[in-house]
N, C-alpha and C positions, 0 to 999 in steps of 0.2 A: 254385368251380364245384361244383355238386351235381346228381346225376341220380338220380331215384327211379323205380323200376319195380316193378310188382306183377303177380303172376299169381294163380291161384286159391289157392295155398298158400305162396307164397314172396314175400318182400319183400327187395329189396336197394337200398342207397344207395351211391353213389360220390361221393367228394369229395376235394379236395386240401387237406391241412392244412399251412398255412404254419408253424404252431407246431412241428411235428415234421418238416416237409419231406418228407412222404410222401403217397401216395395211400391213402386209407382206404376199404375196401369193407366196408360193413355187411351181414352175412349173418345175417338173423334176429336172435338175441340177441348174436352175436359180431362182432368187427371183425377184418379182415385188413389189416395195414399193409404197404405195398410201396413201395420206392423208385420214382420215376417210370420209370426204365429197365426195371425188372422189370414194371411195369404195362404199358408199351408192348409188351414181349415177350408178356405174357399176351393183350393185345388181338390181336396178330398170330396167336397160336396159336388163339384163339377164332374169329377170322375164317376161318382155314384149316379148322378143324373144321366150321364152319357151311357153308363152300363145299363140303366133301366131302359133308355131309348133303344140301345142295341138289342136287348132282350125282346122288346116289343116288335122290332123289325124282324127278328128271327121267328117269332111266334106267328107273324102274319105271312111270312114267306113260305 
């Protein structure tokens, strides 16, 4: 599985590497290797942060 995303100045790629048994997040020129459990925790934390951001935008609007 691989997901590619780009913005104006950032590119990141996310994939699962069976060879090392880890989720690999490519950030620019570097790679971040995480066990799947840690990657799942990161997703939960990112979701919570984005939910808080969305709530702030709704409160301001």
